[in-house]
C-alpha positions in Angstrom: -1.7 -12.9 -0.1 0.0 -12.8 3.4 1.7 -16.1 4.4 1.1 -17.4 7.9 2.5 -20.3 10.0 0.5 -21.7 12.9 2.7 -23.5 15.5 0.5 -25.4 18.1 0.6 -28.9 19.5 -3.2 -29.2 19.6 -4.6 -30.6 16.3 -8.1 -29.2 16.7 -6.7 -25.6 17.2 -4.4 -26.0 14.1 -7.3 -27.3 12.0 -9.8 -24.7 13.1 -7.4 -21.8 12.6 -6.2 -23.1 9.2 -9.8 -23.3 7.9 -10.9 -19.9 9.2 -7.8 -18.0 8.1 -7.7 -19.8 4.8 -11.2 -18.6 4.1 -10.0 -15.0 4.9 -7.4 -15.2 2.1 -4.3 -16.1 4.1 -1.8 -18.7 2.8 -1.7 -20.9 5.9 0.7 -23.7 7.0 1.0 -25.3 10.3 3.5 -27.2 12.6 2.8 -29.3 15.7 6.1 -28.4 17.5 9.0 -25.9 17.5 11.2 -28.5 15.9 8.8 -29.0 13.0 8.4 -25.2 12.8 12.1 -24.7 12.4 12.0 -26.8 9.3 9.1 -24.8 7.9 10.7 -21.5 8.7 13.4 -22.2 6.1 10.8 -20.5 3.9 9.8 -16.9 4.8 6.5 -16.2 6.5 4.8 -12.8 7.0 3.3 -13.8 10.4 3.8 -16.7 12.8 1.1 -17.7 15.3 3.0 -19.4 18.1 1.9 -21.2 21.3 3.9 -20.4 24.4 4.1 -23.9 25.9 4.8 -27.3 24.3 5.5 -30.7 25.8 9.2 -30.6 26.4 9.8 -27.3 24.6 9.1 -23.6 24.9 7.7 -21.3 22.3 9.7 -18.5 23.8 12.9 -20.1 22.6 11.6 -20.3 19.0 10.3 -16.6 19.3 13.9 -15.5 20.2 15.3 -17.5 17.2 12.8 -15.9 14.8 13.5 -12.4 16.1 17.2 -12.9 15.5 17.0 -14.8 12.1 14.0 -13.2 10.5 13.4 -9.8 12.2 10.8 -8.8 9.5 8.5 -11.7 10.5 5.8 -10.7 13.0 5.2 -13.2 15.8 1.9 -13.4 17.7 2.0 -15.6 20.8 -0.9 -17.7 22.0 -1.6 -19.3 25.4 -4.5 -20.7 27.4 -2.7 -20.0 30.7 -0.2 -17.2 30.1 0.8 -15.1 33.0 1.6 -11.4 33.1 5.3 -12.4 33.4 4.9 -14.5 30.2 3.4 -11.5 28.3 6.1 -9.2 29.4 8.9 -11.6 28.5 7.3 -12.4 25.1 7.1 -8.6 24.3 10.7 -8.1 25.3 11.7 -11.0 23.0 10.0 -9.3 20.1 6.4 -10.6 20.1 3.9 -8.4 18.4 1.1 -9.3 20.9 -0.1 -12.2 23.1 -3.5 -13.8 22.5 -5.5 -15.8 25.1 -7.0 -19.1 24.1 -9.6 -19.9 23.0 -8.8 -17.4 20.3 -11.6 -15.1 19.2 -11.6 -15.0 15.4 -12.7 -11.4 15.1 -9.9 -10.2 17.5 -7.4 -12.4 15.6 -8.3 -11.0 12.2 -7.9 -7.4 13.5 -4.5 -8.3 15.0 -3.4 -10.0 11.8 -4.2 -6.9 9.7 -2.2 -4.8 12.1 0.6 -7.4 12.1 0.9 -7.5 8.3 1.1 -3.7 8.3 3.8 -3.9 11.0 5.7 -6.4 8.8 5.5 -3.9 5.9 6.8 -1.3 8.2 9.8 -3.4 9.3 10.7 -4.2 5.7 10.5 -0.5 4.9 12.6 0.3 8.0 15.4 -1.9 6.5 15.1 0.0 3.2 15.0 3.5 4.7 18.2 5.5 5.5 20.4 3.8 8.1 19.5 6.3 10.8 16.3 4.4 11.4 17.2 4.0 15.0 13.9 5.2 16.3 12.5 1.8 15.3 15.5 -0.4 16.3 14.9 -2.3 19.5 12.8 -4.9 21.3 11.8 -2.9 24.4 8.1 -2.5 25.3 8.4 1.2 24.3 9.5 0.4 20.7 6.9 -2.4 20.5 4.2 0.1 21.4 5.5 2.6 18.9 5.5 0.0 16.1 2.0 -1.0 16.9 0.9 2.7 16.8 2.6 3.2 13.5 1.0 0.0 12.1 -2.4 1.3 13.1 -2.0 5.0 12.2 -0.1 4.5 8.9 -2.8 3.1 6.7 -5.6 5.3 8.2 -4.8 8.4 6.2 -5.6 10.6 9.3 -3.4 13.5 10.4 -0.8 12.6 13.0 1.1 14.7 15.5 4.4 13.2 16.6 5.8 14.3 19.8 9.3 13.7 21.2 12.5 15.2 22.3 15.4 16.3 20.0 17.1 13.3 18.5 14.5 10.7 19.1 13.7 10.1 15.4 10.5 11.9 14.8 11.1 12.3 11.0 11.9 8.5 10.8 8.5 7.8 12.4 6.8 10.2 9.9 8.5 8.3 7.0 7.4 5.0 8.4 3.8 6.3 8.6 4.1 7.3 5.0 5.6 4.0 4.0 2.7 2.0 5.5 0.0 4.2 3.9 -1.8 4.0 0.6 0.2 7.0 -0.4 3.6 5.2 -0.1 4.4 5.5 -3.9 3.8 9.3 -3.8 6.1 12.0 -2.6 7.2 12.5 1.0 8.0 16.2 1.5 9.7 17.4 4.7 9.6 21.0 5.9 11.4 22.4 8.9 9.0 25.0 10.2 11.6 26.5 12.6 13.9 27.4 9.6 11.3 29.3 7.6 11.2 33.1 8.1 7.7 34.3 8.8 7.6 36.5 5.7 8.5 33.5 3.5 6.1 31.0 5.1 3.2 31.4 2.5 5.5 31.3 -0.5 7.3 28.2 0.9 4.2 26.2 1.7 1.7 27.6 -0.7 3.8 28.7 -3.6 3.7 32.0 -5.6 2.9 33.3 -9.0 5.2 35.2 -11.3 5.6 38.8 -10.2 4.0 38.2 -6.8 7.0 40.0 -5.2 10.4 41.4 -6.1 12.5 38.5 -7.4 9.6 36.2 -8.3 10.6 35.9 -11.9 8.6 32.7 -12.4 5.7 30.8 -10.8 6.7 28.2 -8.2 4.8 25.4 -6.5 4.7 25.3 -2.8 5.4 22.3 -0.5 1.7 21.4 -0.3 1.6 21.0 -4.1 4.9 19.2 -4.2 3.4 16.7 -1.8 0.2 16.2 -3.8 -1.0 12.7 -3.4 1.6 12.0 -0.8 2.6 13.2 2.7 3.7 16.6 3.9 5.8 16.5 7.1 5.8 19.7 9.1 8.7 19.3 11.6 8.9 21.6 14.6 5.3 22.9 13.9 5.3 24.3 17.5 7.7 27.0 16.3 5.3 28.6 13.8 4.4 32.2 14.4 0.7 33.2 15.2 0.4 34.5 11.6 1.7 31.3 10.1 -0.5 29.2 12.3 -3.6 31.1 11.1 -2.6 30.6 7.4 -2.0 26.9 8.0 -5.2 26.4 9.8 -7.2 28.0 7.0 -5.7 25.5 4.5 -6.4 22.5 6.7 -10.0 23.7 7.3 -10.9 24.5 3.7 -8.8 21.9 1.9 -7.5 24.4 -0.6 -4.9 27.1 -1.0 -4.0 30.1 -3.1 -0.5 30.9 -4.2 1.0 34.2 -3.2 -0.1 36.7 -5.9 -2.7 34.3 -7.3 -6.5 34.2 -7.2 -7.1 30.6 -8.3 -8.1 28.1 -5.5 -6.0 24.9 -5.6 -7.3 21.8 -4.0 -4.9 20.3 -1.4 -4.4 16.5 -1.6 -1.6 15.8 0.9 -1.7 14.0 4.2 -0.3 16.3 6.9 2.0 14.8 9.6 3.4 17.2 12.1 6.0 16.9 14.8 7.2 19.0 17.7 9.5 18.7 20.7 7.4 21.2 22.7 4.7 20.7 25.3 2.0 22.2 23.1 -0.7 22.0 25.8 1.4 24.4 27.9 2.2 26.6 24.9 -1.5 26.8 24.2 -2.2 27.7 27.8 0.4 30.5 27.5 -1.2 31.8 24.3 1.6 30.7 22.0 -0.2 28.1 19.9 -3.7 28.0 18.5 -5.9 25.3 20.2 -8.0 24.9 17.0 -4.9 24.2 15.0 -3.7 21.7 17.6 -6.9 19.7 17.3 -6.7 19.8 13.5 -3.2 18.4 13.6 -3.4 15.9 16.5 -6.1 13.6 15.2 -3.8 10.8 16.1 -1.0 11.6 18.6 2.1 9.5 18.7 4.9 9.9 21.3 8.4 8.8 20.4 10.1 7.7 23.6 13.4 9.2 24.7 16.4 6.8 24.9 16.4 6.8 28.7 13.0 5.2 28.6 14.2 2.4 26.4 17.7 1.8 27.8 17.5 -1.9 27.2 17.7 -1.1 23.5 21.1 0.6 23.8 23.1 -2.6 23.1 21.1 -3.3 20.0 21.5 0.4 18.9 25.3 0.2 19.5 25.5 -2.8 17.2 23.2 -1.2 14.7 25.4 2.0 14.5 28.7 0.0 14.5 27.5 -2.0 11.5 26.3 1.2 9.8 29.6 3.0 10.3 31.5 -0.1 9.0 29.7 0.3 5.7 29.8 -3.4 4.7 33.1 -4.2 6.4 33.2 -6.2 9.7 31.9 -3.9 12.4 34.0 -2.9 15.4 33.2 -5.0 18.5 31.9 -3.4 21.6 32.5 -5.5 24.8 29.5 -6.2 27.0 30.9 -4.0 29.8 31.2 -1.1 27.3 27.5 -1.5 26.4 26.6 -1.6 30.1 28.3 1.8 30.6 26.5 3.2 27.6 23.1 1.8 28.8 23.5 3.6 32.2 24.0 7.0 30.5 20.9 9.2 30.2 21.7 10.5 26.7 19.9 13.9 26.7 20.5 13.9 22.9 18.8 10.5 22.5 19.7 8.2 19.6 21.4 11.0 17.7 23.8 11.5 20.6 24.4 7.8 20.9 25.1 7.5 17.2 27.7 10.3 17.3 29.3 8.7 20.4 29.6 5.3 18.7 31.2 6.9 15.6 33.7 8.8 17.8 34.6 5.6 19.6 35.1 3.7 16.4 37.2 6.4 14.8 39.4 7.1 17.9 40.0 3.4 18.8 41.2 1.8 15.5 41.8 -2.0 15.5 40.7 -2.8 19.1 37.5 -4.1 20.7 36.0 -1.2 22.6 35.7 -1.7 26.3 34.4 0.2 29.3 37.6 2.3 29.7 37.4 3.6 26.1 33.7 4.6 26.7 34.3 6.3 30.0 37.1 8.3 28.4 34.7 10.1 26.1 31.4 9.9 28.1 30.5 12.8 30.3 30.8 11.8 34.0 27.4 12.3 35.6 28.2 10.7 38.9 30.2 13.4 40.6 28.9 14.1 44.1 30.5 17.0 46.1 31.5 16.3 49.6 29.2 18.0 52.1 30.4 21.2 53.8 33.2 22.1 51.4 32.4 25.2 49.4 35.4 24.9 47.2 34.4 21.3 46.2 30.8 22.4 45.7 31.9 25.2 43.3 34.1 22.8 41.4 31.3 20.3 41.2 28.9 23.0 39.9 31.4 24.1 37.2 31.9 20.5 36.2 28.2 19.9 36.0 27.7 23.0 33.9 30.5 21.9 31.5 29.0 18.5 31.1 25.5 19.9 30.4 26.9 22.2 27.8 29.0 19.5 26.2 26.1 17.1 26.1 23.8 19.8 24.5 26.4 20.6 21.9 26.9 16.9 21.1 23.1 16.4 20.9 22.7 19.3 18.5 25.7 18.6 16.2 27.7 21.5 17.6 25.0 24.0 16.6 25.3 26.8 19.1 21.8 28.3 18.5 20.0 24.9 19.0 22.3 24.0 22.0 21.4 27.3 23.6 17.7 26.7 23.1 18.0 23.2 24.5 19.7 24.7 27.7 17.1 27.5 28.0 19.8 30.2 27.4 20.3 33.0 24.9 23.0 32.2 22.4 25.2 35.2 23.7 24.8 33.9 27.3 25.9 30.4 26.2 29.1 31.9 24.6 29.8 33.9 27.8 29.2 30.8 30.0 31.5 28.7 27.8 34.2 31.3 28.1 33.9 31.4 31.9 34.1 27.6 32.0 37.0 27.3 29.5 34.9 25.4 27.0 36.1 25.5 23.4 33.5 26.9 21.0 32.7 24.6 18.0 34.5 25.3 14.8 31.4 26.2 12.8 29.7 28.0 15.7 26.2 27.1 14.5 
């Protein structure tokens, strides 16, 4: 039974909401002021319905306190005269949504169902691996993403997640699984770009003994491994035309055959796919099947790049510093250091930021990290050549190319193949360019 606290100074509103929500199965308590609510909030609540304005007090202040002290609690703001500015501020402070008074019960019940799903997601986010940075933040972009996950997760429909490298698409897929009725069943992740075309059927659909040379025993494919749960197809846009056709047939028919087998096996796995490619453009160029796209993109979700949620950078820095400290006191980052990081575009998104924070912590032992330490390792993107000086222009171009290459390598974990793809170059061309610019090749080479 979800627990709910109503905080409003109007007795009639408190009584009306308490009665209506109690009949809907909620465990409801109420408070007439933020001060009284602070006493009640010593106990945990799933959801708080909070008025924006009180005599001599502001609901916004209490909202900020709840967001800091109880981040898993979902707060829905209410107001009879809220402005757009109020709504934006409330969202930035962490509100799930803002309701206008008088509150329509039907609308409130829908919102509460979504809010309790969002709370489950936030709780799961804390349990999931520490790299859950796609969902860390209070920006409107993250609030929108959380709402979309809360709605799509329980639906059971197929989802296509789109986003740049390093934005956290797999984390979003895991969050969708965690908020679905399949949460207790397996979550199986497959990197489609890493499967050779000739092994695609065996990998996803399995094979029977003797199906091909080396098949000494039968093997279940990823679809069967994910039975009852979720199958996550990462980088689905990299599938070959042949693999796309095979996948489409399984999604259409709801059953598969192992390689070398004749028995039809029913498929019971929710498919969530992800891509960093513009699939509409790829479809227009003939590189991806439109019918497969529509099968996968029942619900599309876009994970925002870090540059579109730069206000979250300070929170992410603290998140990563605590993660790296592994239970010890985390390294302090001064406000000016966070300002420098917030101004950087981070082409590698949260993955690049995490790597940078780890580098700063390791290379600056025992000191609070300031702007100077950050600038020492952050690529300078502000170089502007003076007009009319070809030598300076050439130097600036070389410096720019070096920075782009270094940023791509950092974003891709020093993997040369992926860094070349990110830059739109052949791997051999990237090696040649790095040699021309005097860049050191990574140790493992990728």
